[in-house]
PAKE-334490 format. One record per residue: residue number from 0; chain; x, y, z of N, C-alpha, C, O, CB in turn. Coordinates in steps of 0.001 Angstrom, whole numbers, plus 524288, in hexadecimal, padded with zeros to 5 digits. Glycine has a CB too. Layout:
residues N
R    n  chain    n.X    n.Y    n.Z   ca.X   ca.Y   ca.Z    c.X    c.Y    c.Z    o.X    o.Y    o.Z   cb.X   cb.Y   cb.Z
R  NUM      A      X      Y      Z      X      Y      Z      X      Y      Z      X      Y      Z      X      Y      Z
...
//
This chain:
residues 115
R    n  chain    n.X    n.Y    n.Z   ca.X   ca.Y   ca.Z    c.X    c.Y    c.Z    o.X    o.Y    o.Z   cb.X   cb.Y   cb.Z
R    0      A  8034F  7FB53  80000  80000  80000  80000  80371  804DD  80000  806E0  8057F  8034F  7FC43  80007  804CD
R    1      A  80271  80843  7FC3C  80584  80D11  7FBD0  803D4  810F1  80000  7FF2F  811E2  800D4  804ED  80F84  7F653
R    2      A  807B4  81326  8029A  8069A  81739  80670  80AA8  81B83  8060C  80F54  81A84  8057A  8067A  814F7  80BFE
R    3      A  808C3  8204D  80660  80C0D  824EC  8070D  809E8  827C4  80BC7  80578  8299E  80BB9  80C1C  8288A  80201
R    4      A  80D0D  8281E  80FDB  80B35  82A5E  814C0  80E80  82F23  81615  81320  82EB8  81754  80B6B  8264C  8193B
R    5      A  80BFE  833B3  815C9  80EA8  83893  81716  80E68  8398E  81CED  80AB6  837F4  81F8E  80C3F  83D2F  8141A
R    6      A  81258  83C30  81EE8  81274  83DC5  82461  815D8  842A3  824E8  818B3  84414  82151  81489  83946  827EC
R    7      A  81579  84523  82971  818C5  849A1  82A85  8161C  84EE1  82A07  81878  852E9  82B2C  81D42  84988  82708
R    8      A  81142  84EE3  8285A  80E77  853D3  827F4  80D00  855E3  82D52  80DBE  85349  8314C  80998  85330  8249A
R    9      A  80AE9  85A9E  82D55  80947  85CEB  83240  808D8  862CC  831D8  808C8  86506  82D95  80D0A  85B76  8368C
R   10      A  8088C  86544  8365F  80820  86AEE  836C9  80D80  86D36  837F0  81031  86B76  83B85  80424  86C84  83B15
R   11      A  80F08  87117  834E9  81420  8738D  835A7  8138C  87964  834C1  81047  87B18  831AB  8184F  8712D  831EA
R   12      A  816BA  87C6E  83774  8169A  88215  836C8  81966  883B1  831C8  81CD9  880E4  82FF1  81914  884CC  83B7C
R   13      A  817FB  88817  82F98  81ADF  88A10  82B0B  820B1  88A6E  82C3C  82243  88C2A  8306F  818C5  88F74  8295F
R   14      A  823D3  888C8  82880  82974  8889E  8293E  82B75  88382  82B5C  8302C  88296  82B7B  82B0D  88CD8  82CC2
R   15      A  827EA  8802F  82D08  82975  87B30  82F4C  82A92  8770B  82B3B  82A7F  87811  82688  8254D  87946  832E7
R   16      A  82B9C  87254  82D21  82D03  86DF3  829C1  829D6  86922  82B20  82828  8686E  82F93  832DB  86CC1  82A2D
R   17      A  82910  865DD  8273D  826BC  860B6  827E8  82974  85CFC  8242C  82B72  85E8E  82016  820B4  860D5  826EB
R   18      A  8297E  8580A  825A7  82B79  85400  8222D  8272F  84FF8  82168  8258D  84D56  82515  8308C  8516F  82465
R   19      A  82567  84F89  81C95  82187  84B9D  81B3E  8243D  84694  81982  82867  846B0  8171C  81DDB  84DA6  816EE
R   20      A  821C8  84234  81AC7  8239D  83D19  81909  81F2E  83A45  81647  81A98  83B06  81781  825AF  839D1  81DB1
R   21      A  8209E  8370C  81294  81CC4  833C4  80FE9  81F14  82E4B  80F8F  822CF  82D5F  80CAA  81B56  835FC  80A4E
R   22      A  81CDD  82ABA  8127C  81EB6  82551  8129D  81B9E  82212  80EB9  816CF  82207  80ECB  81E3B  822FC  8182F
R   23      A  81E6E  81F5D  80B58  81BFC  81C59  80726  81C75  81683  8081C  82041  814AD  80A6C  81E6C  81DBD  801E6
R   24      A  81892  813A5  80650  818BD  80DFB  8069A  81540  80BB4  80259  811B7  80E4E  80063  81709  80C09  80C11
R   25      A  8164C  806D2  800F7  812FC  80421  7FD37  8147F  804C2  7F787  811CF  802C0  7F415  80DA8  805EB  7FDDE
R   26      A  818C5  80784  7F67E  81AB9  80811  7F129  8209A  80905  7F16A  822C2  809F0  7F59D  817DF  80C9D  7EE32
R   27      A  8232A  808CC  7ECE9  828D9  8096C  7ECB7  82A2C  80F39  7ECDA  82A94  811CC  7E8D0  82B2D  806CD  7E7BC
R   28      A  82AD3  8112E  7F18A  82B81  816CC  7F273  82FF4  81907  7EF33  82F6B  81D47  7ED03  82C83  817D9  7F839
R   29      A  8343C  81652  7EED8  838E5  81866  7EC3C  83832  818FD  7E658  83B86  81B51  7E3C6  83D84  814E5  7ED4E
R   30      A  833F7  816F1  7E42C  832E2  81770  7DE99  82F3A  81BF8  7DD59  82E10  81CFD  7D8CB  83092  8126E  7DC91
R   31      A  82D73  81EA2  7E153  82988  822B4  7E09F  82BC5  82813  7E1B4  82E98  828E2  7E583  824E1  821B7  7E422
R   32      A  82A73  82BC6  7DE40  82B41  83139  7DF8F  82757  832A9  7E3D3  822F4  830B2  7E3F3  82AA3  834D1  7DAA5
R   33      A  82904  83619  7E745  8259F  837B2  7EB8F  824F1  83D9C  7EB80  82873  8407D  7E9EB  827DC  835E0  7F0DB
R   34      A  82080  83F53  7ED33  81F85  844EB  7ED4F  81BED  84647  7F1D5  8192B  842FB  7F3FC  81D27  846C2  7E821
R   35      A  81C14  84B40  7F32C  81892  84D79  7F717  81514  85172  7F45B  816E4  854B0  7F14D  81BB2  8500F  7FBB6
R   36      A  81014  8511F  7F586  80C3F  854E0  7F3B1  809A3  85748  7F882  80A09  85548  7FCDD  80820  8523D  7EFF6
R   37      A  80701  85B92  7F78F  803E8  85DD9  7FBC3  7FEE1  86021  7F995  7FE89  86198  7F504  8070A  86210  7FEAD
R   38      A  7FB05  86062  7FCFB  7F603  8629F  7FB7C  7F3F8  865F4  7FFF4  7F2E3  86407  80439  7F20A  85E4C  7FA07
R   39      A  7F378  86AFB  7FEDE  7F153  86EA4  8029F  7EB6D  86EF7  801CC  7E97F  86DB3  7FD94  7F3ED  8741D  80213
R   40      A  7E894  870A4  805C8  7E2E4  8710A  80544  7E156  87475  800A6  7E33E  878D5  8000F  7E082  87338  80A47
R   41      A  7DDE1  8726C  7FD68  7DBFA  8756D  7F8F5  7DFAD  875C8  7F456  7DE94  87880  7F086  7DABC  87AB5  7FAB0
R   42      A  7E414  87306  7F4AD  7E7F0  87338  7F079  7E8E5  86DC9  7EE40  7E7A2  869D6  7F0B0  7ED16  87597  7F272
R   43      A  7EB25  86DAA  7E999  7EC7B  868B6  7E72C  7F172  86677  7E9A8  7F4B3  86946  7EBCF  7ED34  86967  7E13B
R   44      A  7F1DC  86158  7E943  7F691  85EC8  7EB1F  7FB2A  86067  7E7A3  7FAAB  86089  7E2DB  7F5E0  858BB  7EB2A
R   45      A  7FF97  8619F  7EA09  80417  86374  7E712  80902  8607D  7E89A  809A3  85EC6  7ED0D  804E1  8694C  7E7E4
R   46      A  80C75  85FF3  7E4CB  8117D  85D70  7E5C2  814F4  860FC  7E912  81582  865A2  7E7FB  81439  85C14  7E08D
R   47      A  8173F  85EBA  7ED17  81AE1  86197  7F070  82088  8602D  7EF1B  823CD  86399  7EE42  819C0  86070  7F63F
R   48      A  8219F  85B11  7EEEF  826F2  8594D  7EDEB  826CE  853B5  7EBF4  82337  850C0  7ED2B  82A5F  859BC  7F2E3
R   49      A  82AC4  85247  7E8E5  82B0F  84D03  7E6C5  830B6  84B26  7E6D5  8345E  84E45  7E6AF  828CE  84CD3  7E12A
R   50      A  83159  845FC  7E70D  8368F  843AF  7E727  8368F  83EB0  7E3F2  832D6  83BA7  7E41E  83858  84296  7ECD5
R   51      A  83AC6  83DDA  7E103  83B2C  83931  7DDD0  83BCA  83449  7E113  83CA3  83480  7E5CD  83FAC  839B0  7DA17
R   52      A  83B58  82FDC  7DE6C  83B55  82AE6  7E13A  84070  829EB  7E431  84065  8278B  7E85F  83A5B  82678  7DD6F
R   53      A  844C3  82BB8  7E211  849CE  82B05  7E4A2  84B4C  82F99  7E811  84F3F  82F71  7EACF  84DF9  82A28  7E0A2
R   54      A  8482B  8339D  7E7E7  8492A  83826  7EB2F  84CC4  83C33  7E8D5  84E14  84015  7EB58  84B5C  8366B  7F028
R   55      A  84E64  83B47  7E3EE  8523C  83EC7  7E1A9  85003  843B2  7DF3F  852ED  84764  7DE41  85538  83BF9  7DDB3
R   56      A  84B03  843DB  7DE49  848B0  8487A  7DBDC  84414  84A4A  7DF1F  840F2  8472A  7E100  846F5  84752  7D62C
R   57      A  843C2  84F5E  7DFBB  83F78  851B2  7E2AF  83D74  85679  7DFD1  84044  858E1  7DCBF  84137  85327  7E844
R   58      A  838A2  857CF  7E0D4  83695  85CC6  7DF00  83289  85EBF  7E2DE  83021  85BC4  7E5C5  83434  85C3D  7D97A
R   59      A  831E2  863EC  7E2CA  82EB3  8668A  7E6B7  82B23  86A98  7E42D  82C65  86CD4  7E01B  8322E  8691F  7EADB
R   60      A  826C3  86B74  7E6A2  82385  86FE4  7E52E  82674  874E3  7E683  8295B  87515  7EA57  81E20  86FB3  7E7FF
R   61      A  825B3  878DE  7E361  82877  87DD2  7E456  82752  87FEE  7E9CC  82AAB  8825F  7EC3C  826ED  881EA  7E037
R   62      A  822A0  87EFA  7EBAA  820FB  88130  7F0AA  823DA  87EDB  7F55C  823C7  8811C  7F99B  81B37  88069  7F158
R   63      A  82663  87A5A  7F49C  82913  877D7  7F906  82EF3  87752  7F833  831B5  87581  7FBB2  826C7  8727F  7F9FA
R   64      A  830E2  878DC  7F3B5  83681  8786F  7F2AA  839A2  87B5B  7F6BA  8386D  87FCF  7F815  837D0  87A81  7ED38
R   65      A  83DB1  878C5  7F8A9  8410A  87B24  7FC98  83F09  87A70  80228  841D2  87B9B  805E5  841A4  880D3  7FB77
R   66      A  83A3E  8788D  802BB  83802  877C5  807F5  836E3  87206  80911  83774  87042  80D81  832FE  87AF0  8088A
R   67      A  8354F  86F1D  8051A  833E6  8699C  805BD  8380A  8662B  80322  83A6D  867A1  7FF39  82E65  86880  80362
R   68      A  838CD  86190  8056F  83C6B  85DC4  80339  839EA  85864  80346  83830  85682  80758  841A0  85DB8  80641
R   69      A  839BD  855F2  7FEB9  837C1  8509A  7FE55  83C5E  84CD9  7FE4E  8406C  84DF2  7FBF6  83454  84FE0  7F958
R   70      A  83BB7  84872  800E6  83FC8  84471  800F4  83D24  83F22  8019B  8387F  83ED0  802D2  843DC  84574  8056E
R   71      A  8401D  83B0D  800CB  83DF8  835D2  80167  8421E  83224  80376  846CD  832F5  802BD  83BC9  833CE  7FC38
R   72      A  84043  82E0E  8060E  843A7  829E4  807F4  84159  824CC  805EA  83D8A  822C9  8080E  8441E  829E7  80E24
R   73      A  843A6  822C5  801D5  84179  81E13  7FF68  8420F  81944  802E1  83F2E  81577  80243  84419  81D18  7FA2F
R   74      A  845BD  8196A  8067E  8464B  81511  80A2B  841D3  814EA  80E10  8407D  810CA  81025  84B78  81572  80D10
R   75      A  83F82  81980  80F09  83B33  819E0  812C8  835E9  81A95  8101A  831E6  81B12  812B4  83C27  81E63  81684
R   76      A  835EF  81AA3  80AE0  83110  81B63  807F2  82E2B  82041  809BA  8296E  8202B  80A8C  82D89  8169E  80888
R   77      A  83117  8247E  80A4F  82ED3  82945  80C6D  830BB  82DFF  80956  83548  82E55  807D0  83034  829DF  81240
R   78      A  82D2F  83192  8087C  82E7E  836A0  80623  82D45  83AD3  80A20  8299A  83A5D  80D32  82B6D  83793  800E9
R   79      A  83069  83EEB  80A03  82FFD  84319  80DE0  82F33  8485E  80B35  83094  8491E  806A9  834E1  84340  8115A
R   80      A  82CF4  84BF4  80E27  82CAE  85161  80C6B  82E14  854C6  8111B  82B05  85555  814C6  82719  852CD  80A2B
R   81      A  832BA  85703  810E9  83468  85AA8  814F4  83277  86011  81374  833B9  8620D  80F42  83A7D  85A9A  815A4
R   82      A  82F70  86268  816D8  82D19  86778  815BB  82F15  86B6F  819B3  82E12  86AF6  81E61  8270A  86725  815D5
R   83      A  831DF  86F4A  817CF  833FF  8736A  81B1B  8318F  878A2  819A0  82F31  87930  8157A  839FF  873AA  81A9F
R   84      A  8322D  87C6A  81D11  83032  881BC  81C1C  82A82  88191  81A4D  82915  88403  81669  8339B  88492  817FB
R   85      A  8275D  87EB7  81D1C  821EE  87DF5  81B82  81EE3  88309  81BA6  81FBB  88662  81EFF  81F4B  879F1  81EFB
R   86      A  81B52  88386  817ED  81805  88821  81767  81249  88682  81800  810F3  881EF  8175D  818F7  88AE2  8120C
R   87      A  80EF9  88A40  81934  8096B  8890D  819C4  80742  88688  814CA  803E5  8831B  81505  80653  88E0A  81B13
R   88      A  80936  8883F  8105D  80739  88628  80B72  808FD  88092  80A5C  80761  87E43  80676  808E5  8899C  80708
R   89      A  80C41  87E60  80DB9  80DAB  878DD  80D43  80998  8754B  80FDA  809F0  87083  80F7B  8130B  877ED  80FB4
R   90      A  805D0  877A0  8126B  801B5  87497  814EB  7FEA6  8717C  810DB  7FC94  873A8  80D19  7FE07  8782D  81805
R   91      A  7FE6A  86C5E  811B2  7FBD9  868E1  80DF0  7FC11  86355  81006  7FEA8  86236  813EA  7FE77  86939  80871
R   92      A  7F948  85FE8  80D58  7FA0B  85A51  80E1D  7FE46  85897  80A4A  7FDF6  859AB  8059D  7F4CC  85727  80D4A
R   93      A  8022B  855F1  80C4B  80695  85435  80924  80618  84E5A  8080A  8052B  84B36  80B90  80BD4  8556F  80BED
R   94      A  806BF  84CFE  8030C  80628  8479F  80156  80B3E  845C0  7FED0  80DEE  848C8  7FC3A  80186  8471A  7FD7D
R   95      A  80C88  840D6  7FF8F  810C4  83EA5  7FC83  80E77  83B45  7F827  80A32  8391A  7F89B  81485  83B6C  80006
R   96      A  8116D  83AEE  7F400  80FB9  83835  7EF47  8143B  834F8  7ED30  818B2  836C0  7ED03  80DC1  83C1E  7EB12
R   97      A  81305  8303B  7EB9E  816DA  82CCC  7E92C  81560  82C12  7E379  810D8  82B09  7E23E  8172D  82770  7EC08
R   98      A  8192E  82C9D  7DFFE  81816  82C65  7DA66  81BDA  828C0  7D79F  8209C  8294F  7D804  81862  831D6  7D802
R   99      A  819A0  824FB  7D4CB  81C89  821D1  7D116  81870  81FF7  7CD2F  815A5  82337  7CAFF  81F95  81D0E  7D3D4
R  100      A  817FA  81AEF  7CC3D  813C3  81918  7C8D9  80E76  819FE  7CB66  80A82  81AA1  7C8BE  8147C  81347  7C791
R  101      A  80E74  81A0A  7D086  809B9  81B42  7D37C  80AB1  82014  7D6D4  80F21  821B2  7D7B9  8080A  81690  7D6F0
R  102      A  8066E  82245  7D89B  806B8  826D8  7DC05  80403  825A0  7E11F  7FFAD  8238C  7E136  8043E  82BB3  7D968
R  103      A  806A2  826F3  7E560  8045E  82628  7EA8B  8048C  82B44  7ED93  80833  82E5A  7ED0F  80749  821C7  7ED8C
R  104      A  80085  82C15  7F0BE  80037  830CB  7F3FA  7FFAF  82F36  7F9AB  7FD60  82B31  7FAF1  7FB90  83451  7F24B
R  105      A  801DE  83275  7FD10  800DA  831F4  80294  7FBDF  834D5  80408  7F959  83739  800B6  80570  833FD  805BC
R  106      A  7FA7A  83496  80908  7F59E  836F8  80ACD  7F65D  83C97  80C9A  7F28B  83F65  80D6C  7F34C  833C8  80F2A
R  107      A  7FB27  83E3A  80D37  7FC30  843B0  80E74  7FD2C  844B6  81434  7FB7F  841C4  8179E  7F7C0  846F0  80CB1
R  108      A  7FFEC  848F4  8152A  800DD  84ACE  81A7C  8003C  850BA  81A8F  80227  85374  81718  8066A  8492A  81C76
R  109      A  7FD90  852A7  81E7B  7FC57  8583F  81EC9  80109  85B4E  820D9  8036B  859E5  824C7  7F786  8592E  82253
R  110      A  80243  85F77  81E1C  8062F  8633B  81FEE  8037A  86878  82082  8012E  86A7C  81CCC  80AFA  8639B  81C10
R  111      A  803C3  86AA9  8252F  80168  86FBD  82637  8058E  87370  82840  80817  87268  82C34  7FCDA  86F46  82A25
R  112      A  80636  877C1  8257E  80A0E  87BB4  8270B  80706  8806C  82901  8046D  8832A  82607  80DCF  87D38  8225F
R  113      A  80770  88147  82E0D  8045C  8856B  8307B  806D8  88708  835A3  8094F  883E9  83857  7FEAB  883A0  83159
R  114      A  8061D  88C02  836E8  80802  88DDF  83BF6  803A7  88DAB  83FF9  80479  88F16  8447E  80A2B  89374  83B83
//
C-alpha cells in the first residue's frame, strides 16, 4: 500500500523556521522525483519545490527561493522541506508528491505563519 505521510507542520511566528518531512512507503522511493506543493485557502495548489530521484537537481518557486530548501534521504525514504524566514503568505496546507510512471500524493500538513 502506497503511503506518503507528511509531518512537521504547525504554528510559527513570522521569521521563524519549520522543517517538513514526508515519509514514503509502498513504492520504490529512489526511482521517483519528489516535490512539495501548497494550497492556501481560496487558492490553487502550487508547486513549492522539487527534487530529482537522485537528489542532484532541484527547483523552487520564485516566492521561496533563498528561504526554502528541499532535500531527500533515499535510505530513509523521506523527503524534507526546510523552511526559513517564514512569511504570513506561506500559510497553507503543504503536500508532498511522488512522480514517475504513477503519481502519489500525501494528505498534507498545515503550516500557519502568524504572530
